[in-house]
N, C-alpha and C positions, 0 to 999 in steps of 0.2 A: 604528800601530807605527812606521812610518818617520818620521812627524812628530815623535814623541817622541824618537827617536834623533837626528834633526837638531837639535832644541832642546837636547838634552844636549851635542851636539858643539859648538854655538855657545857654550853656557854655559862649557864647558871652555876654549874658545879665548879667550873674554873674560877668564876667570880667569888664564889663562896670560899674556895681555897685561898685565894689571894687575900681576902679580908681576914680570914682566920690567921694566916701567917703574919699580916700586918699588926694584928692585935697582940701577937705574942713574939715580940722582937727577940733576937738572939744573935750569937756570933758563931762563926765557923773558923777554926784554926787548922791549918795544914802545915805539918813539919816534914820536910823532905830534904835530905842531903845537907843538913846544917842550916837550912833556911826555914823560916817560919812566916807563914802567910795567914793573916787574919782578916775576915770580912764578915759582913752581915749575912744572915740566913737567906734573905731575899736575893741578894746579889749572887750568892753561891748557887742557888737554884737556877737562876737565869743563866749562869755560866755553864752549869751542867747541861741544861737543855740545848744551849748553843753548840756546845762541844759534840753532843749526840747528833745534831743536825749536820754538822760539818763532817763527822765521821761517816754518817750515812751517805752523804753525797760522794765522798771519796770512794767508798765501797761500791757504789753504783757505777762510778766511772771505771773502776778497775774491772768489775764484772763485765761491763759492756765491751771493754777492749779485749778481754780474754775470750768472751763468747761471740765476738763479731764473725769469725769464719763460720761457726755453726749456724748463726742466725742467717747468714747469706745463703748457705746451703739449704736451710729449711725454707726460706722464702722462695728459692728457686723451685724446690719440690712442690710447694703449695701452688705456685703459679702453674707449674706443669700439670698438677692434679686438677686445677680449675679448668685449664684448657682441655684436659681429657674428659672431664664431665660435661663440658660444653659440647665437645664433639660427640659424646655419647647421647646427649639430649637431641642434638640436631640429627644424629643418625636414626634415633627412634622416630622422629618426625618424618624423616625421609622414608622409613619403612612404612609408616602409617599412610603416607601419601602415595606410595607405590613408585618411588623413584629409585631404581636399583643402582644407578651410577653414583648418586649422592650417598646412598646407604653404604655402599662398599667403601667409598672414600672416607666417610666419617668413621666407619668400623675400623679401618686400618689406622686412622689417627688415634682413635680411642685405645686400640690395643698397643700402639707405640707409646702413648703417653701414660696409660694406666697399667699396662701389663695384663696378665691373665685374670682380670677381675670377672666375677660371675656375669655382671651386666654386659661387659665387653664381649664375652663369649656368646651371650644371648643375641646381642646385636649382630655379631658376625654371622651367626647361624641364620638369623632372620634375613639379613642382607643376601646371603647365599640362596635362601629359599625363594625370595621374590625375583632373584636373578635366574632361577632355574638350575643352579649349580647344586644338585642333590648331594654329590660327593663331599663338597665343602661343608654343606650343612650337617651331614652325618658326622664329619670329622670334628666339627665344633661341638656337636652334642656329645660325642664320645669323650672329648676332653672334659665336658661337664660331668660325665659319669665317673671319670677318674678322680674327681674332687668330691670328698664326702659332703661338703656343704651344698653342692649343686647336683648331687647324684640323681635325685628324683626328677629335677627339671630336665636333666639330660635324657633320662629314660622316657620322659614325656615326648621330647623331640624325636627320639629314635622310634618311638611307637608311631607317631604321626607319619614319619618317613616310611616306615615299614608298611603302614596301611596304604600309602600312596603308591607304592610299588607292588601292592597286593601280596605281600608276604605275611600271611596271617600267622604262620608259625612263629616268626620273629616278633611280630606285634604282640602275640599272646605272651611270649616269654618276657618281653619288656613290661607288660602290664602286671604280670604275676610278681615280678621282682619289685616293681614300684609299690604294689599293694603290700608286699612283705615288709618293705622298709618304712612305708608310711600308710598304715591301715586306714587312715581317714581321708586319703586322696580319692576324690569322687570319680575322676575319669578312669583310674585303674580298677576300681571296684566295678564300675559299669562294664568295662572291657572284659574283666574276668567273668562277670555274670553272663555276658553275651557269648563268651567262649564255651562256658559250661552248657548253656542253653542250645547252642548250635550243635554241640556234641551229643545232646540228649542225656547229659549227666545231671539229671534232675536233683539228685541228693546233694551234690556239690553246689548246685545253683541255689537250693534252699539254704544251705549253710552260708552262702554269700549274702543272701537277702537278710538272714538273721543278723549277720555281722553289720551290714549297712544300717539296719534298723536300730541296733544297739548303739551305734556310733552317731545316730541322728542324721545320717546322710539322706534318708528318705522319710517322708511323713508316714504315720501309722496307716492311713487309708491306702496309700500306694503299696506299702509292705503287705497288707492284708490281701490286696488284689493280686499281687505277684505270687504270693504263696498259694492262693487259690488256683491260679493258672498252672503252676508247677504241679500241684496235687492233682489237678485234672489231667495233666499230661501223664502222670504216673498211673492214674486210674485207667486212662485210655489204653496204655500199653499192657496193663495187667488184666483187662476186662475179660479176655478170652481164657487165659491160662490160670489166673489167680483171682477168681471172682470175689472172694471174701476180702482180700487186701484191697482190690479195686473199689469195692463198695465202701470200705472204711475211708479210703482217700477221697473218693467222690463226695461222701457226706461231709468230710472236713472242708473240702472246697466249697460246698454249698453253704456251709455255716459261715465261712469267711466272706463269700460273695454270692448271696442268694440269686442275683440277677445274671450270673454267668451261665449262659445257655448250655454250653457243652457239658459242664459239670452236672447241671440238673438233668440233662438227657441221659448221661451215663448212670447217674444215681437212680433215675426212674426205671431204666431198663433192668439194672441189676436187682433192685428191690422187687420189681414185678416178677423176675425169674424165681426168686426165693419165696414168693407168695405174700410179701408184705405190700399188698395193693394200696392200702389206706395211706401208708407213709409215702409210697411212690407218688400217689396222686397229689398229696400235700406238697411234696417237693416241686413237682412240675407246675402245679397251680401257682405257687409262690413265684417261681421264675416267670411264668406266663404273665402274671399281673404286672411285673416290672418290665418285661421285654417280650411281647408276643412274637413268636418265631415259629416258622413251619416245622423245624425239627422237634420243638416241644409238642406241637400238635400231633406229629407222627407218633411220638412216644406215648402221649396221653391217650390217643385213640386205640393204641395197640397194647394197653396195659393188660387186658384180659384177652387171651388168644381165642377164647370160645365165644366172644361177643358176636351177635348178629349185626348186620348192616344197620338195622334200626337202632340197636344199642350204641353203635359208633356214632350215628347221627345225633343221638341224644347227648353223648359225651361232647361232641363238637359244639352243640348249642350251649352246653355248660361253659365251655371255654369262651364262647362269644359273649355270654353274660358277664363273665369275670373281667373281660377286657373292654366292656361297653361296645361290643361289635366293632372291634378293630378290623381293618382290611384283611389282616392275616386270618382273623377268626372267620370272616365271611368266606374266604377262600377254603378254609378247612370245612365249614358247614356245606359249601357247595360241592366239594369233593365227596363228603360223606353222603349227601343227598343223591349225588350222581351214582354212587355205588349202590344206593338203595333204590335206584330207578325212580326217584321222586324228582322229576325234571322241573316241575313247577316250583318246588321248594329250592332247588338249586339256582334257578333263575332269580327268584326272589332274594336269595342271599347275595348274589353277585350284582344285582341291578344298581344299588347305591354307588358302586364303584365306577359307574359310567358317567357320574356327574363331572368328573375331570377326565382327562384323556386316559383311557384304560391302559394298563401296563401289559407286558408280554404275557405274564401268567394269567391275568384276567381275560385277555383275548383268547388264549389257548383253552382256558376253562370253558368259555362260551362255545368255542369250536367243538370241544369234547361233548358238551351238552347237546348241541345241535346234531352232531354226528350220531350220538347214541339214540336220539329220539327220531331223527329223520333220515339217517343214513349218511355215509361218507360222501356221497355225491350231491348232497343238498347244497343249494346256493348259499344258505346262511353259514354252514360250516366252512365252506371255501372262503367266504368273505371274512370270517373271523380269523382264519389262518393268514389271509393276506394282511389283515390289520396287525396281527402279531409281528409280522416282519418289520413293521415301521413303528411299533409301539415303544414307549419308553421302557427301559429295562428295570427289572425289579432289583431290590436290595440283594446284596451278595457279600460274602466275606472278602474284604479288601485289605491288603497290607503292602505299603510301598509300591503302589501302582500295579500290584498283582491281584487278580480276581480269582477266587477259588470257591468251588461249591461246598467244600468242607473246611472246618475250622482247624487251625494248627496253633500250637502254643508260641511259636516263634516265627518271625518273618523269614521267608526263603531267600530274601535278598540281603538283608543286613544282619540277620540273626537276633534282632531285637525282640525281647520278651513282650508278650501281650500286644503284638502289633496289629493283629487282625481285628477289624471292626465291621459290624453288619450295617452297611449303608448302600445307598443307591450309587451306582457308577455314573460317571459323567456321560450323558447321552449325546456324544459328539459324533457317533458313527453315522455316516450318511446312509439313508435308507435306499436299498437297491430298487431300481425301477422295475415294475412288473413286466415280465416278458410274455407276450401274447403268442401262443402257438398258432401257426398258420392253419386256416380252415379250408375245407373243400368249398368250391363255389356254391354247390347246391345245399350245403349244410352250414353255411356261414351264419353265425349268430351275433347280435350286437354285444359289445363289451360294455357292461355297466360300470359306473363309477364306484370304486371300492368303498369309499367313505359313506355311501348311501346306505341306510339301514336295511334296504330291501334289495340291494344290488349284489350280484355274485361276480367276483373278479377271478381271473386265472391265478393259479398259484405262483408266487414269486420264486425266482431262482437266482442264485449268486453266480454271475458269469465270471469265468477266469480272467485275470488281468491280462491285458494285451502286452506283448513284449516290447512294443514301441511306446506305449502309454503307461508310465508308472502309476501305480495306485496311489491315491491320496494318503498322506501321513495320518496316522491315528495314534492316540495315546495308548500306553500299555494296557489300561483297563479295557479300552474299546477293542483292542486286538483280542484280549482274552475272552471277551463277551460276544464276539461276532457270531460264533457258532450257536450260542444260546439265544441270540436275538432273532435269528432267522431259522425256522424249522425246515427240515429236509422235505423235499417234494415227495408226496405220496405217503409220508409217515404221519402217524398220529402223534404229533410233537406236543404232548401234554405232560408236564412234570406233576407227579402225584403230590397233592397237598397232604401233609400229615403222613 
């Protein structure tokens, strides 16, 4: 549209110029070397324009002849470059599809046609990786490191290769160098943070989080949570030797993440030691409302060392009201009532947990109540112990498939910060079959069904695996929880609530 309008405007201008010259006739006289040439102005203008066109054509021909060799060389280079990029594109597709032979072939073609281009080196490294040639991959990444334009990319590749061969020292060095060269690189910052966390260098880890937050690599909520975890780790280390510093760090962590259970527990214990019971109770109650946890119940019930068992029961009921009688609150009330020898109150607190299949802790709690009231040899106590062996397992701290009774700031497997979560492990562990001890003929008694509310079953035992029959495979969490799922024979296997 605009081109058409411009063409019409130029055409109109040319027509206007021709009419203007026709209305003003004149002559042009040229005297040169004794000759005199005279003509009209219009003819002279036409001649000048024609001469300019002819000269332009002649100049174009001369330039074309002179620049022909260069044009031929440039065209060959462009065709070579086009073939190189075509090989590079096909090589990337081969890498993505997992074809090592095609990837290596196209990588060689791309390097031959394009030379040491960054993408060519990357394709060569990736082709070596999918082919399993780690030495060739590291060599290609090292060549990238030698080039300032691809240095960070090469460090990334060397970092990955070092992790694959489990060389954490080299991997850490590559990550630190990449973070120094490009502070906004996410993978390098994460690797440096994991390294500081794995070493227990909480101060350096805090500095890394501050830098990542200032660069916008993580959102504010994640940064606050990670700061709280690191401050909790510092408080846990200093709790015994430097209680004042530990209290300060724990309170900072609670302020950043009020629902972080370990921070609230440490703050509650330290505040109660220095006599600030009201503040300690406030901190624990706030965390309990957000996340009822047995560790919080233990701290809350033990805020005052001189409390009687009735006082502890009253405090447990306060927690139950704050959490609308959460299952953890019921177990805490049941334990406090058991300590107070109020067996009816203990049963009443645990009874609603029987609506679904009772967990290990619930079953063990009922076994403890029956044993305390009727003796260890009572049928009900034995029945609940048998049920505990097959009951679903309770929530526990889990990180990367590892179950732990205690919280830790980093994963013991990957070193990842804030990896532990309080959740139920997968209940895939097969329940052991109850083993009935042989009885004398004159004293043989019937074996009742363990699932019956009035039956008493013999205690279950874990039999050693046969050398000829391998044990069934279990996930890491199941292996870590096997001992907790099945109580030892003859022991009172009740974990204290609170």
